[in-house]
C-alpha positions as CSV (number, residue, x, y, z in Angstrom):
1,M,-14.6,-14.5,-5.5
2,G,-11.8,-14.1,-3.0
3,A,-9.9,-11.1,-1.7
4,K,-9.3,-7.9,-3.6
5,V,-5.5,-7.2,-3.5
6,I,-4.4,-3.6,-3.3
7,T,-0.9,-2.3,-3.4
8,V,0.0,1.2,-2.1
9,A,3.1,2.5,-3.9
10,L,5.3,5.4,-4.9
11,N,9.1,5.4,-5.5
12,K,9.5,8.3,-3.1
13,G,9.8,8.2,0.6
14,G,7.6,10.2,3.0
15,T,4.4,10.0,0.9
16,G,2.3,8.1,3.4
17,K,2.4,4.6,1.9
18,T,2.7,2.8,5.3
19,T,0.2,5.1,7.0
20,T,-2.3,4.6,4.2
21,V,-2.1,0.8,4.5
22,Q,-2.4,1.0,8.2
23,A,-5.4,3.4,8.0
24,L,-7.2,1.2,5.5
25,A,-6.5,-2.0,7.6
26,A,-7.8,-0.2,10.7
27,G,-10.9,1.2,9.0
28,L,-11.8,-1.9,7.1
29,S,-11.3,-4.1,10.2
30,Q,-13.6,-1.9,12.2
31,M,-16.2,-2.3,9.5
32,G,-16.0,-6.1,9.9
33,K,-14.0,-6.8,6.8
34,R,-11.4,-9.6,6.8
35,V,-8.1,-7.9,6.2
36,L,-4.6,-9.3,5.6
37,S,-1.7,-6.7,5.4
38,V,1.6,-7.7,3.7
39,D,4.8,-5.6,4.4
40,M,7.1,-5.7,1.4
41,D,9.4,-3.0,2.7
42,S,12.7,-4.2,4.3
43,Q,12.5,-1.2,6.7
44,G,9.5,-2.9,8.3
45,N,7.7,0.3,9.4
46,L,4.2,-1.2,8.8
47,S,5.2,-4.4,10.7
48,V,6.3,-2.3,13.7
49,A,3.3,0.1,13.6
50,M,0.9,-2.9,13.5
51,G,2.6,-4.7,16.4
52,A,3.9,-7.6,14.3
53,K,7.1,-9.6,15.1
54,R,9.8,-9.6,12.5
55,S,11.4,-12.8,13.8
56,G,10.4,-16.2,12.6
57,R,8.7,-16.7,9.2
58,T,8.2,-13.5,7.1
59,V,7.2,-12.7,3.6
60,Y,10.8,-13.2,2.6
61,E,10.7,-17.0,3.1
62,S,7.6,-17.2,0.9
63,L,9.2,-15.2,-1.9
64,V,12.6,-16.9,-1.9
65,T,12.1,-20.5,-0.7
66,G,8.4,-21.0,-1.4
67,D,7.5,-21.6,2.2
68,D,3.8,-21.7,3.0
69,A,2.7,-18.1,3.5
70,D,0.0,-19.4,5.9
71,A,2.8,-20.1,8.4
72,A,3.9,-16.5,8.3
73,I,0.6,-15.0,9.2
74,Q,0.3,-13.1,12.5
75,H,-2.8,-11.7,14.2
76,V,-2.2,-8.0,14.8
77,N,-4.1,-4.9,15.8
78,Y,-6.1,-4.7,12.6
79,G,-6.7,-8.2,11.2
80,D,-3.9,-10.4,10.1
81,M,-0.4,-9.6,8.8
82,I,2.6,-11.1,7.0
83,A,5.6,-9.2,8.3
84,S,8.7,-8.0,6.4
85,S,12.3,-9.0,6.9
86,P,15.5,-6.9,6.5
87,R,16.6,-9.4,4.0
88,L,14.1,-8.0,1.5
89,A,16.7,-5.4,0.8
90,D,18.6,-8.1,-1.1
91,L,15.6,-9.5,-3.0
92,D,16.7,-8.2,-6.4
93,T,20.0,-10.0,-6.1
94,V,18.6,-13.2,-4.6
95,L,15.9,-13.5,-7.4
96,S,18.1,-12.3,-10.2
97,R,18.8,-15.8,-11.7
98,T,15.3,-17.3,-11.0
99,T,12.5,-17.7,-13.5
100,A,9.1,-16.1,-13.1
101,K,10.5,-14.0,-10.3
102,E,7.7,-11.4,-10.6
103,Y,5.1,-14.0,-9.7
104,R,6.5,-15.2,-6.3
105,L,4.1,-13.1,-4.1
106,K,1.1,-13.8,-6.3
107,E,1.7,-17.6,-5.9
108,A,2.3,-17.2,-2.1
109,I,-1.0,-15.4,-1.4
110,A,-3.2,-17.3,-3.8
111,P,-4.2,-20.0,-1.3
112,L,-5.1,-17.3,1.2
113,K,-7.5,-15.2,-0.9
114,E,-10.6,-17.0,0.0
115,R,-10.1,-16.2,3.7
116,Y,-10.0,-12.4,3.3
117,D,-12.0,-9.6,1.8
118,Y,-9.0,-7.4,1.3
119,I,-5.2,-8.0,1.1
120,L,-3.2,-4.7,1.4
121,I,0.4,-4.5,0.4
122,D,2.9,-1.9,1.6
123,T,5.9,-1.3,-0.7
124,P,9.3,0.4,-0.4
125,P,10.2,3.7,-2.1
126,S,12.0,1.9,-5.0
127,L,11.3,0.2,-8.3
128,G,12.7,-3.2,-7.6
129,A,11.5,-6.8,-7.2
130,E,9.4,-6.0,-4.2
131,L,7.3,-3.6,-6.2
132,S,7.0,-5.7,-9.3
133,N,5.9,-8.7,-7.2
134,A,3.3,-6.6,-5.4
135,L,1.9,-5.2,-8.6
136,T,1.8,-8.6,-10.3
137,A,-0.2,-9.9,-7.4
138,S,-2.7,-7.0,-7.2
139,N,-6.0,-6.0,-8.7
140,Y,-5.4,-2.3,-7.9
141,V,-2.6,0.1,-7.0
142,I,-3.1,3.3,-5.0
143,L,-0.4,6.0,-5.6
144,T,0.3,8.2,-2.6
145,A,1.9,11.5,-3.2
146,Q,2.8,14.7,-1.5
147,P,1.4,17.7,-3.4
148,N,4.8,18.8,-4.9
149,S,6.8,18.4,-8.1
150,F,8.9,15.6,-6.7
151,S,5.9,13.3,-6.2
152,L,4.6,14.3,-9.6
153,D,7.8,13.2,-11.2
154,G,7.7,10.0,-9.1
155,I,4.3,9.2,-10.4
156,D,5.4,9.6,-14.0
157,M,8.4,7.4,-13.3
158,I,6.6,4.6,-11.6
159,Y,3.9,4.6,-14.2
160,R,6.3,4.4,-17.2
161,S,9.0,2.2,-15.6
162,V,6.9,-0.4,-13.7
163,I,3.1,-0.1,-13.9
164,Q,2.9,-0.1,-17.7
165,P,5.4,-3.0,-18.1
166,V,3.5,-5.0,-15.4
167,Q,0.2,-4.3,-17.2
168,K,1.7,-5.4,-20.5
169,Y,3.7,-8.5,-19.4
170,T,2.7,-9.9,-16.0
171,N,-0.7,-8.6,-14.9
172,Q,-3.0,-7.2,-17.6
173,N,-5.8,-6.7,-15.1
174,L,-3.9,-4.3,-12.9
175,R,-5.7,-1.0,-12.5
176,I,-4.7,2.3,-10.9
177,L,-7.4,2.9,-8.4
178,G,-6.4,6.6,-7.9
179,I,-3.9,9.1,-6.5
180,L,-4.1,10.0,-2.9
181,L,-2.6,13.3,-1.8
182,T,-1.0,13.1,1.7
183,R,0.8,15.4,4.2
184,C,-1.1,18.3,2.7
185,K,-1.0,21.9,3.9
186,K,-4.4,22.8,2.5
187,N,-4.4,26.5,3.3
188,T,-1.4,27.1,1.0
189,S,-1.4,28.2,-2.6
190,I,1.0,25.4,-3.4
191,F,-1.6,22.8,-2.4
192,K,-4.3,24.5,-4.4
193,E,-2.2,24.9,-7.5
194,S,-1.1,21.2,-7.3
195,L,-4.6,19.9,-7.6
196,E,-4.8,20.7,-11.3
197,D,-1.4,19.1,-12.0
198,F,-2.3,15.8,-10.2
199,S,-5.8,15.7,-11.7
200,S,-4.1,16.1,-15.1
201,I,-1.6,13.3,-14.6
202,A,-4.4,11.1,-13.2
203,K,-6.4,11.6,-16.4
204,E,-3.4,10.7,-18.5
205,M,-3.2,7.4,-16.6
206,D,-6.9,6.7,-17.0
207,T,-7.5,7.1,-13.2
208,V,-8.6,9.7,-10.8
209,L,-7.4,12.0,-8.0
210,F,-9.3,10.9,-4.9
211,D,-11.7,13.4,-3.6
212,T,-10.2,12.9,-0.1
213,S,-6.8,14.3,0.7
214,I,-4.9,13.9,3.9
215,S,-3.6,16.8,6.0
216,D,-0.1,16.8,7.5
217,S,-0.3,15.5,11.1
218,V,2.1,14.9,14.0
219,R,-0.6,13.0,15.8
220,I,-0.4,10.1,13.4
221,Q,3.3,9.8,14.0
222,V,2.7,9.6,17.8
223,I,0.1,6.9,17.3
224,Q,2.4,4.8,15.1
225,S,5.4,5.3,17.4
226,Y,3.6,4.1,20.5
227,N,1.5,1.4,18.7
228,L,-1.8,3.1,19.7
229,D,-5.2,2.2,18.2
230,F,-5.3,4.1,15.0
231,F,-8.7,5.7,15.3
232,S,-9.2,5.8,19.1
233,K,-7.3,9.1,19.4
234,S,-9.1,10.7,16.4
235,S,-10.8,13.5,18.4
236,G,-9.4,16.8,17.2
237,C,-7.1,15.2,14.6
238,T,-8.1,16.3,11.1
239,A,-5.9,13.7,9.3
240,L,-7.5,10.8,11.1
241,G,-10.9,11.9,10.2
242,E,-9.8,12.3,6.6
243,Y,-8.4,8.8,6.6
244,A,-11.8,7.6,7.8
245,D,-13.4,9.5,4.9
246,F,-10.8,8.0,2.5
247,T,-11.7,4.4,3.7
248,N,-15.3,5.1,2.8
249,E,-14.3,6.5,-0.6
250,F,-12.1,3.5,-1.2
251,L,-14.9,1.1,-0.3
252,D,-17.4,2.9,-2.5
253,K,-15.0,2.7,-5.4
254,I,-14.0,-0.9,-4.9
255,E,-17.5,-2.2,-4.1
256,G,-19.0,-0.3,-7.0
257,E,-16.8,-2.4,-9.4
258,R,-17.8,-5.8,-8.0
């Protein structure tokens, strides 16, 4: 059957896309799942957090020149990874005159799918070629959002501007797995009031608001900055426990559809 491919996305910065991919890669790897992470963000935060090298072959070469993606794979803290390149920032320009440009990532990872259970894709906070390639290659997309009106607007924009066109033209099987609220201050009225708004927009998109939400956490930033094991420092950190719960919820949802 091959790997399930999941993109984590939103066209807003600071919504926990990279952290969510890292948490899923760590949790799934600890469960014995075979995981490949792909960093499609030119900033390369996931690559750095996972201990990957950004020199040598990266996802950029596979997208632009058709290089064998297998040669770009690195073994990292949580399974395998294809790192990003700063040159991804120019991907829209580079691919502007090419045909079938939205299918480049799908073609690159197709030969790898039998080797993994899950392929996780991190994306930039934009609506360009990186995102359309990721969604065209994916079975599912998870939308990460802070519980505020800016993220709510971002979800509406990414849905109408990219997800719906991809579902219509390049990947009719793409499904929104759900909306994950991150960096939450759960004791505030703003958070509690936002739940209804995000549940409502999830229903409009024929998806769900995940039961798990992730608390705001400085500890996660420390773990990422010092390249520490994601769950080894979980004692006393609410957000890391929540990410463990989310990994289980994610698995229940995915495995239930197989």
